N, C-alpha and C positions, 0 to 999 in steps of 0.2 A: 382581452389577450393582450392589447397594447398594455395596459396596467402591470399585466405579469413579465412581458418583456422590457418594459421601463425600469420595472426594479430590479430583474436577472442583470440589464445592463449596469444598472447604479453599485451591484455587487461584482462588478467585475467579470460577470460572463459575456464571452464574447461569442461562443458558438453556444446552438442547440441542436442537441442528437436525436436521429428517429427517423421514423418510417413512414412515410405518406398511407392515406386510407381514406375511405369514400369519407365519413365523419369530420375528416380534421382537412381536408382539401381544403377550403375557404381559409379555413384559420392560417393552414402552413403561406395562403397569399400575404396577410398579415406580418407572419415570420420573416415573407425576402423580401417586404418595404420595409421592415424596421431600419432603422440606421446604427445602430450597436449590435445587434445580434445576429448572426448570420447560421442560416440553416446547414446542420451537415446529415444529408441520407446515408445512413449505414445499410450493410446488409440483411440484418435481423434486429429485432427490439432487441435481444438479449445483449447483441453487439453494441446498440446503443446504452444501453444501462450501462454496460462495463468500459466503455468510453467515457460516460458521464463520469464514472467514478474515480479512473485513471485523472480527468479531467479536475475533478474536485479536488483529487489530494496535490496538486502540482499548483492549481486557479486561487483554492479556498472555498469555492461552491463549483458546482456543475450540474446539469437539466437535461433533461428529456425529455420527447413529448410524442406519444401514440395514440393509438385510437383503443376507444372500448373494446374490454373483452379478450378478444384473441391477441392484440397487440401488447395490453399491458399486462396480460399472463405471460408472455414470453419475457415480458422483461423484468417480473418481478422477483428473479432469483439474480439476478445483478442488483437491484434495489435491497435485498435482503444482507446481499454482501455489505453495501454502504452501513447497512444499520448495524451489522455485528461490527464494522470495523471505525464506524465512527466519521462517517463520510459525510459532509453537507451537500445535497443534493435535491432536487424539487422534480417529481414524476409528474408529469401532467398528461393527463388522459382524457380524450375530447370524444365525447358522445352524442346521440340524436339531440334532436331538440326536447325543450320541456312539454310541447304539445306531444310530441309521441311518447315520453314516460306518460300522461295524464291517461293517456289511452291505453297503456298497458299493451302496447303494440307487441306483435311474435315479428320482432326485426335480427335481422342478420346478427351476429358478435354475439349474441345472449341467446339463456338457455330457453327462450321462448316462452316466460312464466310472469312478465312483466317485472321483474325484478332487476332493477338498474342498478341496485347498490351494492348487488355481489360481490364486485370483484373488489370494491371501494373496503369492504370490511375485510376482505382477503389482505388489503394491502395493509390494513389496521393492524395486521401483527406485526410490519416489518418497516414500519414509518414512526417517526417521534411525533406526528400531528398530520391530521388529514382534515379534507372539506369537500361539501360539492358545493360548487358557487351559483348562489342566486343573485339575482339582478340587486335586489334592497342590500346587501352586504357584501359584498364579491370582494369590493376592493378591502375591507377590513377584514375577511378571511385569509384573501393571499397574505397579508403582512401579519396575520397572527400565526401562518403555517411558515412563512420565513423565517419569522424571529425564533420561532421553536427549533427550526433546522439550524438558527445560528449558535442559541444556547446552549443545545443538547449535542453540538457537530454529529448531526445524523438527518436521513433522507424524511422528506416532507412529502405528500400527495395531494393532488387538486382532480376532484370528475367534474371537467366544464362540461356541461351541454351547449353544443354547438353555436344555439341563440343567444346564449351566454357571453362566451365568445368572442362572437362576434357584435355584441352590444355594447349601449354606452355605459362611462361608470364615470361616477363623480371624481373629479381629482382629491388627490389630498395630498398632505406635506410628505417630506422625506421619511424614507420608513424608519424607525426607531432600532438601530442596532444595537442587542446587548452588549453590554462591557463584560467580557471575558476574565476579566481581570480583578473588578470591583470586589474588595474583602470585607465582610464583616470586621469592624475594626474591634471589639472585645474578642470575638474569638481568634484573630490574629495575633491579638499580644498575649492571650494564654499559648497559643499555639508557640509564639517566640519564647515562653517562660519556661516552656515543656522542653523542646528542643535547646536551648541554652544547656540545662541541667543535663539531657544525654549528651551532648557532645563534650561535655566537661570532662576534661583528662581523656577523651577517647583516643586514640593514636591507629588507629586499623578502620578508618573512615572510608566507604566509597563508593560509588553513585551506578546504580543500574537505571537505565531511561528504555521509556518506550515509546510506542505510537502517541500517545494522549498528549506527550511534550510538543507533537506539531499539531496534532487538533484544536487543541488550548492556546495555541498563539504564545507559547514558551520558550520558542529554542533562544532568545537571547537571555533570558532570565536563567534558562540550564547553564549555558555558554558563562556565563558570570559567576555562577556558584563554581564550576569545574574551573576558572581562572583563578578565583579568591584562594585556592590552598592547593593548586596541583593536583588535587585529588586525583584518584585510581579512578576509573571508570568504564563500563563497558554498555553495550545495548542490547535489548533483546532482538531476535531476528526478526519480529515484527517490526521494530523502531528502527531498522539499522538508517544509518547516516542524519538521524536527530542531532547525534554527535558528529562532528567534525573528525574526522578518523585520524589527520593529522593532529591533534590535539596533545599536547604531553601530556602521557598518562592514560592516555586511551589504551585498552587493552584487546580489545577488539569484541567478538559478539559472542555474548553468553547464553550457551542452551543448555543447561545441566549436563549431565555426562557426555554431551555432543561437543562440550567447549575443548578448548586447549587448555593446556594444564596451569600455565599461567594464571589465565582469567578466570577460570573455575575455582582455582583455590581461593584467586585474591576475594571473588564475590560471597564464595559460600564462606568466607571465613571473617567477613568485615565485621567489624561493630563499631558503631552500626554501619547497617546498609542502608543507604536513602535509598526507596523507591521512588522515580521519577516517572508519573503518569504508567505506570504497568499494568499490564493484564497478565497473569501468572497462568497461560493457558498450555496445553498439551504441545503444540507443535513448538510453542516458545520456549518450550522448558525442558527440552529432551525427554518427553513422556512422563514430566514431574516427577524428574530426578533431579531438581535443586535440591542443595543441601542446607540453606539458609531460613529461618522461618519469619515470614511476612509479618507475625506478632511481634515481633522483635526487632522490628525496624522502625525508620521515619518512612510512613508510607502515603505517597501524594498523589490524589486524586484529582480528578477535573476540580471540585466543589470543594472537597472534603481531604484535609490531612489529619494524620495518626501519628502518635508517639506510642510505641511501646502498644499497641494496642486500643489508647484510648485516644479519641475522635475530636475533633474540632471542627465542626461545619460553618461553612460562608468563608471557608481558606480554599480561595482556587490555588490551582497548579502555579499559575506565575507569582501569586504573591507569596504563595508558601516557599519557593524559591530564590526569590528574591532577599525574603528572611533569612534563610539559611547562608545563604553569598555574607551577606553583613556578619552572621554570628562567626562564621570560617573567619572572616576575615579580623574581626574582633577576639578570635581566637589563637588565628596565626601570626601575633604580630611580628612587626622585621625583628631582628635580633636573637627571634626562638628557633628553638631548634623543628626544622620542617613536622608537622606530622600528618599522617595522611596519607601521603603518595606512597608508590612504588617502592617496595624495599629493594637496595641496589642489589640484591641475590634473584628478585623479581626481573629488573631492570636488566641484568647481566644472565638470567636464563632465557628472557624473551629476546632480546638481539642476537644471543647465541643461537637459538634456534632458530632465528628469522635468518641470520648468515648460514647455516648449515644447510639448511633447506633449499637456499636459493644457490649454493654449492653445487649442491646433490641435482638440482633441476638443469641448470648450465651445463653440467657433465654430461647427462643424458641426454639435452638437443643436441650436444657436441658429437657422442659416441653413437647413439642411439636413436637420435629422431627419424629419420627417415627409413629403419628399418621395424621395430616395436609397433605394435595397434596402439592409437590413441587409446586414453585412458581417462576416467571423471578426473582423477587426481590432477593431472596434466591438463586437460580441458580448460579446469577452473583456474588453475594457477597463471595462465597463457591468458586467459580473459581478463583476469584479473590486472596484466601489466600492461594489456590494452586500451583501460580505460583513461579517461582524458576529463579534466574537471568540468568540462562542458556536456559530461553525459548524463542524460537521464535512465539509469537503469531498471528497465522492468523486467521480473521473473515471474513465471509460471508455475504453479505449485510441482512438487517430484523433486527428483533429481537435479533439475535445474537452481532452484531456490534452495534445496539444502547445500551445492556447490557455491553460489554464487555469495551467500552471506556470510562466508568464510572468508572472503578475500575481503583485504585490506584496502578502500576506496582512496583515489586523491584528494584532496581541499575543493570542494565545491560540487561533487559528484552528487546526484540525490539516488535514492532508491524507492522504488515503488514494487511492492509485490502484496499479497494478499494469503500469508500462513495462515492468519485464524479460522475465515470463512471457507479458504482452500478448494473453491470451485475451478478445476481444469478449465482451461479454456479463457480464463480472464485475460491474459497476457496481451494479446495482439490486439483486441481490442481498447487493452488500458490503454497501449503505447498509442492508439491512434490519439487519444484523447488527453495522455499526457504532452504530446508532440506538437499540439494546436495550442494546449494550454499555454506552452512556452517554448516556441520555433526558434528561439536563440541559442537552444542545447539540441544536441543530436541524440536521438532515442536507441538504447543497447537493449533489445531483447533477447532472453534467454529463454527456451521454449522446449520442451519434450514432443516428440513426432505425435505420442497419442493427444495431449492435450491441444496441439496444434489443428489437428481435426476436425475438433468443435466450432474453431470458429475463425477457420482458414479465410472464408470467402474477407474477411475485414481487411485482407493484406489490398483487395480492390480497392476498399475505399484508401486505405493510406497512398497508394500509387494515386488514385485520382486527386486525391489533395496536394499531390507533387512534394512528399514527404520523404524523406532522406537518410531511414535509420540504419542501422544495422542489425541484422537478427542471425541469432545463432539458434540454429535448430538441433535437436541433439537426437539422431537418431540412432536407439538402441532398440528397435523391433517391438514395440510395445510398451506397456507399464513395466516399467522396471520397479518406481517405488513400490507397486502393491505385488509384485514376484516375491521381491523380499521379505514381504509384508507375510504374505500365504499363496500360495498355489504357484511355487517356480515355474512349472512347465503346466499350468492348468489352460485351457484354451479362453477361458474370460478376460485373461492379461495379455492376448495374442489382439494384433490389430491388421487392417489391410495395409498393405506396404504400398504408398502414394510414389510416385515419379515427382519428388518435390523440387527436382531442378526445372522441371519444366511449369512449375505452378505459378510464380508471380507472372512469368509474361501472360499465360492462359487468364489470369484474373485482371489482368490488365494492367499492369506496373509497367511504366514507361522504360525502357534501356534496363533492366535489373542486373545487377553484377550479381552472379549467379557460381557461388566457390564451393568445392569437396575437401575434405577433411579425413583423410584415413590414418594419417601417424602424426606426431608431435611437430615434425618439419611442416609436413603441409598444412597445418592450424597455424603455426607460427607464419608463412608465407600469405596465408588467408587472411589473418586478423590484420597483419604491416597492409595489406594490400586495401582491405576493408577501411581502417582507419586515414588511408590517403587517398580515399576516393568519396569525399564530404559531398559529391554533386550526383550519387545515385544511389538508389536501394541497393542494399546490401544484404545477400542470404548464402548464408555458411552453411554448409550441410556437414556436421560432427557425427561420426561414427565412432561408437562406442559399444562395449560388450554389453549384451542384453542385461548381465548379473551384476554391473559394474557400477557402485555407488561412490557417492562422493567421500573424502575422509571424514566429515564429521559425524555420517552414520557408523562408519566401521569404529570411531570412538564412543558410539554407544553400545556397540556388538560387544568393545573391550571392556570399558567402562562400567557398563551394567548390562551382564546377558538377559536377565530376568525380565528387562523393559525394551529390548530389541525391535519387538514389535508391535506396531504404530496402533494395531486395533486394542484398547481397553480389555 
């Protein structure tokens, strides 16, 4: 176990999430004694997996430790989310000794049939590499799994018999970390030639970026491309904040028919469109309502680039972006008319629209803020205004995610969400992981009352570790996103009504500041107080109508009523 912990520490992992179980208790003694890795006990193994995911997104790698069987199966949904959204993390499952395995003993946490590899086989579907450790090659297998996690930016899994975890290991040299930016030179030059030809004479270049830019360490190269030609850019919801949203030319989040007019038209009509690490899934494209053709784009994946459908293997994302930045600078030499930036009309439309909305919002606050009920539209505008550069914003699935991704974040603010795997309950444990990964940033969670009920117990873990985030809990009396999809008044979209104001203290959060907002004015006061109180955990319970939805969803209904329902 010391070798695993040393490797995790070398990768910058300072916290290991999980739960104790009789199989892993002695192993946890080793964790407690380790100089670099701190144990973080969560309220459930699912919470540990979500926390490791949030930690991995902010820190670059995460880890969790569970007991065999019941513990690892409780965590597997969170591990699967990391697989879908390309988060590098390691799941360590500690089981009984090899002697117990050889005897095929009918022990607890198994199916009493002597099969101790059943759950390793289950994990094989949702990890990029796995191993059952044996003394003769344990160190090599640990390193092999970790290298695969780093290379593919996905979870790995280790099943470790207790005696192997506690046994000696032959020391090895430093971990051979994969270079995610190393390119095949022949492929790179072929891509350069094809991209140069595609960009020649183009006047409507735009960039659409997504979360793979972050996972494959290409943020700097993307920023350099955008700076090279002042190119108009947008991100998919899954990739929010991979572009600094104060960057000149940044238009907002693109999600097909859910998008604002300027960003939608610019991205859909781009020629060529540069897709940077994009995964065109239903939730991120507004139910596939995007109108651009990926086959006619410059499409940059983790290890392969494509130009008009012709692929160039061995060209990783960072290297391809670097080539494109060079080509844009070569193409847009000083003295030539600028090409590729937003048109004056687009800039004017975006500026006018923003000013009009701000004026309308200000008027609403002054005239009706204390009288009218709080709406989703006002809620997300107000939360957007309250964001600070040092916030890490975590969004759970549903109306909170759809509402917050539509807001322009200040430079420096980061976003953590799970729009692709879309497992409700992710947000609270992910907030725990994100806060521990970077304690210099204050977490701000937006979560619905339904999603929060799945993992609310991790609020106690947040309090136990003396973290001071802001939690905006949207109380709309059930699963609103499901109501508007199907079953507006169906009982299956109802939930129990919790007394949320009492919950933080009941779960052990010290001195929580709990605020409620039924009106716009009350929300503004609550947010101002929350921002001004960085030394306390703050819960704002924001009440909205059970059928009210964010503006982006209303756009989808208006622009593409045939796709307004989420279910295919």
